[in-house]
PDB file with one MODEL, atoms N, CA, C and O in Angstrom:
MODEL        1
ATOM      1  N   MET A   1       1.908  -8.321   7.263  1.00  0.00           N
ATOM      2  CA  MET A   1       3.034  -7.443   7.028  1.00  0.00           C
ATOM      3  C   MET A   1       2.541  -6.084   6.538  1.00  0.00           C
ATOM      4  O   MET A   1       1.389  -5.945   6.128  1.00  0.00           O
ATOM      5  N   LYS A   2       3.401  -5.108   6.583  1.00  0.00           N
ATOM      6  CA  LYS A   2       3.052  -3.758   6.128  1.00  0.00           C
ATOM      7  C   LYS A   2       3.380  -3.593   4.649  1.00  0.00           C
ATOM      8  O   LYS A   2       4.301  -4.231   4.140  1.00  0.00           O
ATOM      9  N   LEU A   3       2.640  -2.750   3.969  1.00  0.00           N
ATOM     10  CA  LEU A   3       2.906  -2.454   2.567  1.00  0.00           C
ATOM     11  C   LEU A   3       4.339  -1.955   2.403  1.00  0.00           C
ATOM     12  O   LEU A   3       4.997  -2.286   1.416  1.00  0.00           O
ATOM     13  N   SER A   4       4.822  -1.178   3.336  1.00  0.00           N
ATOM     14  CA  SER A   4       6.167  -0.611   3.238  1.00  0.00           C
ATOM     15  C   SER A   4       7.271  -1.660   3.341  1.00  0.00           C
ATOM     16  O   SER A   4       8.431  -1.348   3.070  1.00  0.00           O
ATOM     17  N   GLU A   5       6.942  -2.902   3.727  1.00  0.00           N
ATOM     18  CA  GLU A   5       7.934  -3.969   3.851  1.00  0.00           C
ATOM     19  C   GLU A   5       8.085  -4.789   2.570  1.00  0.00           C
ATOM     20  O   GLU A   5       8.938  -5.673   2.504  1.00  0.00           O
ATOM     21  N   LEU A   6       7.269  -4.508   1.552  1.00  0.00           N
ATOM     22  CA  LEU A   6       7.352  -5.227   0.283  1.00  0.00           C
ATOM     23  C   LEU A   6       8.547  -4.757  -0.533  1.00  0.00           C
ATOM     24  O   LEU A   6       9.091  -3.680  -0.291  1.00  0.00           O
ATOM     25  N   SER A   7       8.947  -5.566  -1.495  1.00  0.00           N
ATOM     26  CA  SER A   7      10.014  -5.223  -2.430  1.00  0.00           C
ATOM     27  C   SER A   7       9.410  -4.892  -3.786  1.00  0.00           C
ATOM     28  O   SER A   7       8.283  -5.287  -4.082  1.00  0.00           O
ATOM     29  N   VAL A   8      10.160  -4.168  -4.609  1.00  0.00           N
ATOM     30  CA  VAL A   8       9.699  -3.815  -5.950  1.00  0.00           C
ATOM     31  C   VAL A   8       9.371  -5.090  -6.717  1.00  0.00           C
ATOM     32  O   VAL A   8      10.152  -6.042  -6.723  1.00  0.00           O
ATOM     33  N   GLY A   9       8.211  -5.098  -7.363  1.00  0.00           N
ATOM     34  CA  GLY A   9       7.761  -6.247  -8.132  1.00  0.00           C
ATOM     35  C   GLY A   9       6.843  -7.184  -7.365  1.00  0.00           C
ATOM     36  O   GLY A   9       6.192  -8.037  -7.970  1.00  0.00           O
ATOM     37  N   ASP A  10       6.776  -7.043  -6.045  1.00  0.00           N
ATOM     38  CA  ASP A  10       5.901  -7.889  -5.235  1.00  0.00           C
ATOM     39  C   ASP A  10       4.443  -7.559  -5.493  1.00  0.00           C
ATOM     40  O   ASP A  10       4.072  -6.394  -5.635  1.00  0.00           O
ATOM     41  N   ALA A  11       3.622  -8.593  -5.554  1.00  0.00           N
ATOM     42  CA  ALA A  11       2.169  -8.431  -5.644  1.00  0.00           C
ATOM     43  C   ALA A  11       1.600  -8.782  -4.279  1.00  0.00           C
ATOM     44  O   ALA A  11       2.091  -9.689  -3.608  1.00  0.00           O
ATOM     45  N   ALA A  12       0.567  -8.062  -3.874  1.00  0.00           N
ATOM     46  CA  ALA A  12      -0.012  -8.285  -2.553  1.00  0.00           C
ATOM     47  C   ALA A  12      -1.485  -7.918  -2.564  1.00  0.00           C
ATOM     48  O   ALA A  12      -2.004  -7.349  -3.524  1.00  0.00           O
ATOM     49  N   GLU A  13      -2.142  -8.265  -1.465  1.00  0.00           N
ATOM     50  CA  GLU A  13      -3.560  -7.973  -1.277  1.00  0.00           C
ATOM     51  C   GLU A  13      -3.731  -7.197   0.026  1.00  0.00           C
ATOM     52  O   GLU A  13      -3.130  -7.541   1.043  1.00  0.00           O
ATOM     53  N   VAL A  14      -4.541  -6.162  -0.010  1.00  0.00           N
ATOM     54  CA  VAL A  14      -4.833  -5.381   1.193  1.00  0.00           C
ATOM     55  C   VAL A  14      -5.702  -6.243   2.111  1.00  0.00           C
ATOM     56  O   VAL A  14      -6.735  -6.761   1.687  1.00  0.00           O
ATOM     57  N   ILE A  15      -5.278  -6.393   3.378  1.00  0.00           N
ATOM     58  CA  ILE A  15      -6.094  -7.155   4.328  1.00  0.00           C
ATOM     59  C   ILE A  15      -6.655  -6.277   5.445  1.00  0.00           C
ATOM     60  O   ILE A  15      -7.537  -6.707   6.189  1.00  0.00           O
ATOM     61  N   GLY A  16      -6.145  -5.047   5.566  1.00  0.00           N
ATOM     62  CA  GLY A  16      -6.670  -4.151   6.585  1.00  0.00           C
ATOM     63  C   GLY A  16      -5.733  -2.989   6.855  1.00  0.00           C
ATOM     64  O   GLY A  16      -4.820  -2.703   6.080  1.00  0.00           O
ATOM     65  N   PHE A  17      -5.985  -2.327   7.978  1.00  0.00           N
ATOM     66  CA  PHE A  17      -5.212  -1.141   8.343  1.00  0.00           C
ATOM     67  C   PHE A  17      -4.831  -1.224   9.815  1.00  0.00           C
ATOM     68  O   PHE A  17      -5.539  -1.840  10.612  1.00  0.00           O
ATOM     69  N   ASP A  18      -3.713  -0.602  10.173  1.00  0.00           N
ATOM     70  CA  ASP A  18      -3.300  -0.547  11.576  1.00  0.00           C
ATOM     71  C   ASP A  18      -4.313   0.231  12.389  1.00  0.00           C
ATOM     72  O   ASP A  18      -4.912   1.190  11.903  1.00  0.00           O
ATOM     73  N   SER A  19      -4.500  -0.184  13.622  1.00  0.00           N
ATOM     74  CA  SER A  19      -5.352   0.607  14.509  1.00  0.00           C
ATOM     75  C   SER A  19      -4.626   1.913  14.812  1.00  0.00           C
ATOM     76  O   SER A  19      -3.397   1.940  14.888  1.00  0.00           O
ATOM     77  N   GLY A  20      -5.364   2.968  14.980  1.00  0.00           N
ATOM     78  CA  GLY A  20      -4.761   4.271  15.235  1.00  0.00           C
ATOM     79  C   GLY A  20      -4.409   5.027  13.969  1.00  0.00           C
ATOM     80  O   GLY A  20      -3.827   6.110  14.033  1.00  0.00           O
ATOM     81  N   SER A  21      -4.757   4.461  12.808  1.00  0.00           N
ATOM     82  CA  SER A  21      -4.446   5.128  11.541  1.00  0.00           C
ATOM     83  C   SER A  21      -5.723   5.625  10.858  1.00  0.00           C
ATOM     84  O   SER A  21      -5.828   5.594   9.632  1.00  0.00           O
ATOM     85  N   ASP A  22      -6.682   6.076  11.648  1.00  0.00           N
ATOM     86  CA  ASP A  22      -7.981   6.475  11.104  1.00  0.00           C
ATOM     87  C   ASP A  22      -7.889   7.573  10.055  1.00  0.00           C
ATOM     88  O   ASP A  22      -8.625   7.544   9.069  1.00  0.00           O
ATOM     89  N   GLY A  23      -6.992   8.547  10.251  1.00  0.00           N
ATOM     90  CA  GLY A  23      -6.833   9.626   9.283  1.00  0.00           C
ATOM     91  C   GLY A  23      -6.349   9.113   7.937  1.00  0.00           C
ATOM     92  O   GLY A  23      -6.859   9.514   6.891  1.00  0.00           O
ATOM     93  N   TYR A  24      -5.366   8.228   7.967  1.00  0.00           N
ATOM     94  CA  TYR A  24      -4.855   7.642   6.736  1.00  0.00           C
ATOM     95  C   TYR A  24      -5.862   6.654   6.149  1.00  0.00           C
ATOM     96  O   TYR A  24      -6.016   6.567   4.931  1.00  0.00           O
ATOM     97  N   ARG A  25      -6.541   5.914   7.016  1.00  0.00           N
ATOM     98  CA  ARG A  25      -7.474   4.879   6.576  1.00  0.00           C
ATOM     99  C   ARG A  25      -8.546   5.457   5.653  1.00  0.00           C
ATOM    100  O   ARG A  25      -8.801   4.908   4.581  1.00  0.00           O
ATOM    101  N   ALA A  26      -9.167   6.547   6.056  1.00  0.00           N
ATOM    102  CA  ALA A  26     -10.217   7.159   5.240  1.00  0.00           C
ATOM    103  C   ALA A  26      -9.673   7.598   3.878  1.00  0.00           C
ATOM    104  O   ALA A  26     -10.319   7.398   2.850  1.00  0.00           O
ATOM    105  N   ARG A  27      -8.498   8.187   3.883  1.00  0.00           N
ATOM    106  CA  ARG A  27      -7.893   8.657   2.633  1.00  0.00           C
ATOM    107  C   ARG A  27      -7.556   7.478   1.717  1.00  0.00           C
ATOM    108  O   ARG A  27      -7.816   7.535   0.515  1.00  0.00           O
ATOM    109  N   LEU A  28      -6.981   6.415   2.278  1.00  0.00           N
ATOM    110  CA  LEU A  28      -6.599   5.249   1.492  1.00  0.00           C
ATOM    111  C   LEU A  28      -7.819   4.521   0.931  1.00  0.00           C
ATOM    112  O   LEU A  28      -7.790   4.044  -0.204  1.00  0.00           O
ATOM    113  N   LEU A  29      -8.877   4.434   1.710  1.00  0.00           N
ATOM    114  CA  LEU A  29     -10.115   3.817   1.218  1.00  0.00           C
ATOM    115  C   LEU A  29     -10.674   4.606   0.043  1.00  0.00           C
ATOM    116  O   LEU A  29     -11.148   4.022  -0.932  1.00  0.00           O
ATOM    117  N   THR A  30     -10.621   5.928   0.131  1.00  0.00           N
ATOM    118  CA  THR A  30     -11.100   6.792  -0.947  1.00  0.00           C
ATOM    119  C   THR A  30     -10.301   6.581  -2.225  1.00  0.00           C
ATOM    120  O   THR A  30     -10.840   6.700  -3.325  1.00  0.00           O
ATOM    121  N   MET A  31      -9.013   6.267  -2.080  1.00  0.00           N
ATOM    122  CA  MET A  31      -8.142   6.054  -3.242  1.00  0.00           C
ATOM    123  C   MET A  31      -8.254   4.636  -3.806  1.00  0.00           C
ATOM    124  O   MET A  31      -7.562   4.307  -4.769  1.00  0.00           O
ATOM    125  N   GLY A  32      -9.106   3.797  -3.230  1.00  0.00           N
ATOM    126  CA  GLY A  32      -9.322   2.469  -3.782  1.00  0.00           C
ATOM    127  C   GLY A  32      -8.607   1.338  -3.073  1.00  0.00           C
ATOM    128  O   GLY A  32      -8.694   0.193  -3.517  1.00  0.00           O
ATOM    129  N   LEU A  33      -7.904   1.616  -1.988  1.00  0.00           N
ATOM    130  CA  LEU A  33      -7.205   0.563  -1.258  1.00  0.00           C
ATOM    131  C   LEU A  33      -8.130  -0.054  -0.211  1.00  0.00           C
ATOM    132  O   LEU A  33      -7.944   0.131   0.992  1.00  0.00           O
ATOM    133  N   THR A  34      -9.113  -0.779  -0.686  1.00  0.00           N
ATOM    134  CA  THR A  34     -10.063  -1.431   0.195  1.00  0.00           C
ATOM    135  C   THR A  34      -9.605  -2.866   0.471  1.00  0.00           C
ATOM    136  O   THR A  34      -8.899  -3.451  -0.350  1.00  0.00           O
ATOM    137  N   PRO A  35      -9.992  -3.434   1.600  1.00  0.00           N
ATOM    138  CA  PRO A  35      -9.618  -4.825   1.877  1.00  0.00           C
ATOM    139  C   PRO A  35     -10.042  -5.745   0.735  1.00  0.00           C
ATOM    140  O   PRO A  35     -11.161  -5.657   0.230  1.00  0.00           O
ATOM    141  N   GLY A  36      -9.126  -6.628   0.338  1.00  0.00           N
ATOM    142  CA  GLY A  36      -9.367  -7.535  -0.777  1.00  0.00           C
ATOM    143  C   GLY A  36      -8.798  -7.054  -2.097  1.00  0.00           C
ATOM    144  O   GLY A  36      -8.750  -7.817  -3.062  1.00  0.00           O
ATOM    145  N   THR A  37      -8.366  -5.799  -2.159  1.00  0.00           N
ATOM    146  CA  THR A  37      -7.816  -5.230  -3.381  1.00  0.00           C
ATOM    147  C   THR A  37      -6.382  -5.712  -3.583  1.00  0.00           C
ATOM    148  O   THR A  37      -5.568  -5.664  -2.661  1.00  0.00           O
ATOM    149  N   CYS A  38      -6.079  -6.176  -4.797  1.00  0.00           N
ATOM    150  CA  CYS A  38      -4.724  -6.613  -5.140  1.00  0.00           C
ATOM    151  C   CYS A  38      -3.982  -5.478  -5.834  1.00  0.00           C
ATOM    152  O   CYS A  38      -4.581  -4.662  -6.535  1.00  0.00           O
ATOM    153  N   PHE A  39      -2.670  -5.441  -5.629  1.00  0.00           N
ATOM    154  CA  PHE A  39      -1.844  -4.396  -6.226  1.00  0.00           C
ATOM    155  C   PHE A  39      -0.425  -4.927  -6.406  1.00  0.00           C
ATOM    156  O   PHE A  39      -0.083  -5.995  -5.899  1.00  0.00           O
ATOM    157  N   THR A  40       0.398  -4.168  -7.134  1.00  0.00           N
ATOM    158  CA  THR A  40       1.808  -4.497  -7.345  1.00  0.00           C
ATOM    159  C   THR A  40       2.653  -3.298  -6.962  1.00  0.00           C
ATOM    160  O   THR A  40       2.328  -2.165  -7.318  1.00  0.00           O
ATOM    161  N   LEU A  41       3.730  -3.539  -6.241  1.00  0.00           N
ATOM    162  CA  LEU A  41       4.671  -2.471  -5.894  1.00  0.00           C
ATOM    163  C   LEU A  41       5.545  -2.207  -7.113  1.00  0.00           C
ATOM    164  O   LEU A  41       6.298  -3.084  -7.538  1.00  0.00           O
ATOM    165  N   LYS A  42       5.452  -1.011  -7.675  1.00  0.00           N
ATOM    166  CA  LYS A  42       6.156  -0.667  -8.912  1.00  0.00           C
ATOM    167  C   LYS A  42       7.497   0.025  -8.678  1.00  0.00           C
ATOM    168  O   LYS A  42       8.492  -0.311  -9.321  1.00  0.00           O
ATOM    169  N   ARG A  43       7.523   0.978  -7.768  1.00  0.00           N
ATOM    170  CA  ARG A  43       8.753   1.755  -7.547  1.00  0.00           C
ATOM    171  C   ARG A  43       8.891   2.103  -6.082  1.00  0.00           C
ATOM    172  O   ARG A  43       7.911   2.219  -5.346  1.00  0.00           O
ATOM    173  N   LEU A  44      10.123   2.263  -5.690  1.00  0.00           N
ATOM    174  CA  LEU A  44      10.442   2.661  -4.327  1.00  0.00           C
ATOM    175  C   LEU A  44      11.547   3.700  -4.414  1.00  0.00           C
ATOM    176  O   LEU A  44      12.611   3.421  -4.967  1.00  0.00           O
ATOM    177  N   ALA A  45      11.320   4.874  -3.888  1.00  0.00           N
ATOM    178  CA  ALA A  45      12.324   5.938  -3.929  1.00  0.00           C
ATOM    179  C   ALA A  45      13.570   5.498  -3.155  1.00  0.00           C
ATOM    180  O   ALA A  45      13.478   4.646  -2.271  1.00  0.00           O
ATOM    181  N   PRO A  46      14.728   6.068  -3.480  1.00  0.00           N
ATOM    182  CA  PRO A  46      15.972   5.642  -2.829  1.00  0.00           C
ATOM    183  C   PRO A  46      15.940   5.659  -1.301  1.00  0.00           C
ATOM    184  O   PRO A  46      16.558   4.807  -0.663  1.00  0.00           O
ATOM    185  N   LEU A  47      15.246   6.595  -0.721  1.00  0.00           N
ATOM    186  CA  LEU A  47      15.171   6.654   0.741  1.00  0.00           C
ATOM    187  C   LEU A  47      13.875   6.033   1.272  1.00  0.00           C
ATOM    188  O   LEU A  47      13.551   6.173   2.452  1.00  0.00           O
ATOM    189  N   GLY A  48      13.134   5.342   0.390  1.00  0.00           N
ATOM    190  CA  GLY A  48      11.924   4.644   0.806  1.00  0.00           C
ATOM    191  C   GLY A  48      10.667   5.484   0.844  1.00  0.00           C
ATOM    192  O   GLY A  48       9.623   5.002   1.281  1.00  0.00           O
ATOM    193  N   ASP A  49      10.736   6.713   0.402  1.00  0.00           N
ATOM    194  CA  ASP A  49       9.577   7.596   0.446  1.00  0.00           C
ATOM    195  C   ASP A  49       9.593   8.487  -0.790  1.00  0.00           C
ATOM    196  O   ASP A  49      10.529   9.275  -0.928  1.00  0.00           O
ATOM    197  N   PRO A  50       8.645   8.419  -1.677  1.00  0.00           N
ATOM    198  CA  PRO A  50       7.385   7.683  -1.635  1.00  0.00           C
ATOM    199  C   PRO A  50       7.502   6.271  -2.209  1.00  0.00           C
ATOM    200  O   PRO A  50       8.549   5.855  -2.705  1.00  0.00           O
ATOM    201  N   VAL A  51       6.383   5.558  -2.120  1.00  0.00           N
ATOM    202  CA  VAL A  51       6.223   4.212  -2.653  1.00  0.00           C
ATOM    203  C   VAL A  51       5.179   4.313  -3.762  1.00  0.00           C
ATOM    204  O   VAL A  51       4.132   4.931  -3.569  1.00  0.00           O
ATOM    205  N   GLU A  52       5.454   3.711  -4.925  1.00  0.00           N
ATOM    206  CA  GLU A  52       4.476   3.730  -6.012  1.00  0.00           C
ATOM    207  C   GLU A  52       3.923   2.322  -6.222  1.00  0.00           C
ATOM    208  O   GLU A  52       4.675   1.360  -6.381  1.00  0.00           O
ATOM    209  N   ILE A  53       2.592   2.222  -6.218  1.00  0.00           N
ATOM    210  CA  ILE A  53       1.948   0.944  -6.472  1.00  0.00           C
ATOM    211  C   ILE A  53       1.017   1.068  -7.673  1.00  0.00           C
ATOM    212  O   ILE A  53       0.563   2.161  -8.014  1.00  0.00           O
ATOM    213  N   GLU A  54       0.745  -0.060  -8.304  1.00  0.00           N
ATOM    214  CA  GLU A  54      -0.258  -0.087  -9.366  1.00  0.00           C
ATOM    215  C   GLU A  54      -1.462  -0.811  -8.804  1.00  0.00           C
ATOM    216  O   GLU A  54      -1.382  -1.980  -8.427  1.00  0.00           O
ATOM    217  N   VAL A  55      -2.579  -0.104  -8.752  1.00  0.00           N
ATOM    218  CA  VAL A  55      -3.806  -0.648  -8.171  1.00  0.00           C
ATOM    219  C   VAL A  55      -4.987  -0.240  -9.039  1.00  0.00           C
ATOM    220  O   VAL A  55      -5.112   0.924  -9.418  1.00  0.00           O
ATOM    221  N   ARG A  56      -5.845  -1.187  -9.351  1.00  0.00           N
ATOM    222  CA  ARG A  56      -7.061  -0.932 -10.140  1.00  0.00           C
ATOM    223  C   ARG A  56      -6.774  -0.218 -11.461  1.00  0.00           C
ATOM    224  O   ARG A  56      -7.575   0.598 -11.915  1.00  0.00           O
ATOM    225  N   GLY A  57      -5.617  -0.531 -12.082  1.00  0.00           N
ATOM    226  CA  GLY A  57      -5.288   0.021 -13.392  1.00  0.00           C
ATOM    227  C   GLY A  57      -4.647   1.395 -13.390  1.00  0.00           C
ATOM    228  O   GLY A  57      -4.466   1.983 -14.456  1.00  0.00           O
ATOM    229  N   PHE A  58      -4.299   1.925 -12.226  1.00  0.00           N
ATOM    230  CA  PHE A  58      -3.616   3.222 -12.189  1.00  0.00           C
ATOM    231  C   PHE A  58      -2.474   3.190 -11.183  1.00  0.00           C
ATOM    232  O   PHE A  58      -2.423   2.327 -10.307  1.00  0.00           O
ATOM    233  N   SER A  59      -1.564   4.142 -11.322  1.00  0.00           N
ATOM    234  CA  SER A  59      -0.434   4.256 -10.409  1.00  0.00           C
ATOM    235  C   SER A  59      -0.794   5.176  -9.260  1.00  0.00           C
ATOM    236  O   SER A  59      -1.426   6.216  -9.448  1.00  0.00           O
ATOM    237  N   LEU A  60      -0.385   4.778  -8.078  1.00  0.00           N
ATOM    238  CA  LEU A  60      -0.686   5.531  -6.870  1.00  0.00           C
ATOM    239  C   LEU A  60       0.585   5.661  -6.054  1.00  0.00           C
ATOM    240  O   LEU A  60       1.234   4.658  -5.758  1.00  0.00           O
ATOM    241  N   SER A  61       0.951   6.882  -5.686  1.00  0.00           N
ATOM    242  CA  SER A  61       2.120   7.114  -4.843  1.00  0.00           C
ATOM    243  C   SER A  61       1.666   7.377  -3.416  1.00  0.00           C
ATOM    244  O   SER A  61       0.749   8.162  -3.170  1.00  0.00           O
ATOM    245  N   LEU A  62       2.324   6.708  -2.487  1.00  0.00           N
ATOM    246  CA  LEU A  62       2.001   6.833  -1.072  1.00  0.00           C
ATOM    247  C   LEU A  62       3.236   7.257  -0.287  1.00  0.00           C
ATOM    248  O   LEU A  62       4.355   6.848  -0.595  1.00  0.00           O
ATOM    249  N   ARG A  63       3.017   8.069   0.714  1.00  0.00           N
ATOM    250  CA  ARG A  63       4.103   8.397   1.640  1.00  0.00           C
ATOM    251  C   ARG A  63       4.395   7.166   2.482  1.00  0.00           C
ATOM    252  O   ARG A  63       3.539   6.294   2.635  1.00  0.00           O
ATOM    253  N   LYS A  64       5.595   7.095   3.023  1.00  0.00           N
ATOM    254  CA  LYS A  64       5.977   5.947   3.839  1.00  0.00           C
ATOM    255  C   LYS A  64       5.044   5.787   5.037  1.00  0.00           C
ATOM    256  O   LYS A  64       4.709   4.662   5.408  1.00  0.00           O
ATOM    257  N   THR A  65       4.624   6.884   5.641  1.00  0.00           N
ATOM    258  CA  THR A  65       3.721   6.798   6.792  1.00  0.00           C
ATOM    259  C   THR A  65       2.369   6.210   6.392  1.00  0.00           C
ATOM    260  O   THR A  65       1.755   5.481   7.171  1.00  0.00           O
ATOM    261  N   GLU A  66       1.901   6.525   5.175  1.00  0.00           N
ATOM    262  CA  GLU A  66       0.654   5.944   4.680  1.00  0.00           C
ATOM    263  C   GLU A  66       0.847   4.453   4.397  1.00  0.00           C
ATOM    264  O   GLU A  66      -0.004   3.632   4.740  1.00  0.00           O
ATOM    265  N   ALA A  67       1.972   4.116   3.771  1.00  0.00           N
ATOM    266  CA  ALA A  67       2.255   2.714   3.456  1.00  0.00           C
ATOM    267  C   ALA A  67       2.411   1.879   4.731  1.00  0.00           C
ATOM    268  O   ALA A  67       2.063   0.698   4.741  1.00  0.00           O
ATOM    269  N   ASP A  68       2.924   2.477   5.793  1.00  0.00           N
ATOM    270  CA  ASP A  68       3.067   1.776   7.073  1.00  0.00           C
ATOM    271  C   ASP A  68       1.716   1.434   7.692  1.00  0.00           C
ATOM    272  O   ASP A  68       1.626   0.507   8.496  1.00  0.00           O
ATOM    273  N   ALA A  69       0.673   2.163   7.333  1.00  0.00           N
ATOM    274  CA  ALA A  69      -0.648   1.951   7.915  1.00  0.00           C
ATOM    275  C   ALA A  69      -1.419   0.820   7.239  1.00  0.00           C
ATOM    276  O   ALA A  69      -2.432   0.362   7.767  1.00  0.00           O
ATOM    277  N   VAL A  70      -0.942   0.359   6.062  1.00  0.00           N
ATOM    278  CA  VAL A  70      -1.665  -0.651   5.295  1.00  0.00           C
ATOM    279  C   VAL A  70      -1.107  -2.049   5.594  1.00  0.00           C
ATOM    280  O   VAL A  70       0.088  -2.297   5.429  1.00  0.00           O
ATOM    281  N   ARG A  71      -1.971  -2.939   6.026  1.00  0.00           N
ATOM    282  CA  ARG A  71      -1.602  -4.342   6.270  1.00  0.00           C
ATOM    283  C   ARG A  71      -1.898  -5.148   4.997  1.00  0.00           C
ATOM    284  O   ARG A  71      -2.979  -5.021   4.421  1.00  0.00           O
ATOM    285  N   VAL A  72      -0.949  -5.968   4.561  1.00  0.00           N
ATOM    286  CA  VAL A  72      -1.089  -6.707   3.318  1.00  0.00           C
ATOM    287  C   VAL A  72      -0.704  -8.177   3.501  1.00  0.00           C
ATOM    288  O   VAL A  72      -0.051  -8.561   4.471  1.00  0.00           O
ATOM    289  N   ARG A  73      -1.134  -8.971   2.535  1.00  0.00           N
ATOM    290  CA  ARG A  73      -0.709 -10.369   2.432  1.00  0.00           C
ATOM    291  C   ARG A  73      -0.055 -10.503   1.063  1.00  0.00           C
ATOM    292  O   ARG A  73      -0.684 -10.225   0.042  1.00  0.00           O
ATOM    293  N   ARG A  74       1.203 -10.926   1.038  1.00  0.00           N
ATOM    294  CA  ARG A  74       1.942 -11.066  -0.206  1.00  0.00           C
ATOM    295  C   ARG A  74       1.382 -12.231  -1.013  1.00  0.00           C
ATOM    296  O   ARG A  74       1.121 -13.301  -0.464  1.00  0.00           O
ATOM    297  N   ASP A  75       1.196 -12.026  -2.324  1.00  0.00           N
ATOM    298  CA  ASP A  75       0.772 -13.107  -3.208  1.00  0.00           C
ATOM    299  C   ASP A  75       1.982 -13.981  -3.501  1.00  0.00           C
ATOM    300  O   ASP A  75       3.113 -13.498  -3.556  1.00  0.00           O
ATOM    301  N   GLY A  76       1.740 -15.230  -3.683  1.00  0.00           N
ATOM    302  CA  GLY A  76       2.839 -16.081  -4.066  1.00  0.00           C
ATOM    303  C   GLY A  76       2.778 -17.341  -3.359  1.00  0.00           C
ATOM    304  O   GLY A  76       3.636 -18.201  -3.556  1.00  0.00           O
TER     305      GLY A  76
ENDMDL
END
């Protein structure tokens, strides 16, 4: 599933990135969203953009297009 499909409070693990998202992929990897990284969805703006996650002890806001590029597995 995509990161953008999670609900507030969901915990998940990054499993990869969509093909064709090379521009976003490099940026997201630099920000710490590497495969195997666990995070929690903290906030979602009313129109779904941006998305705030807590990853590696800090808050990170992503645009919806960036969140759409991240493939995740929901914990639970």
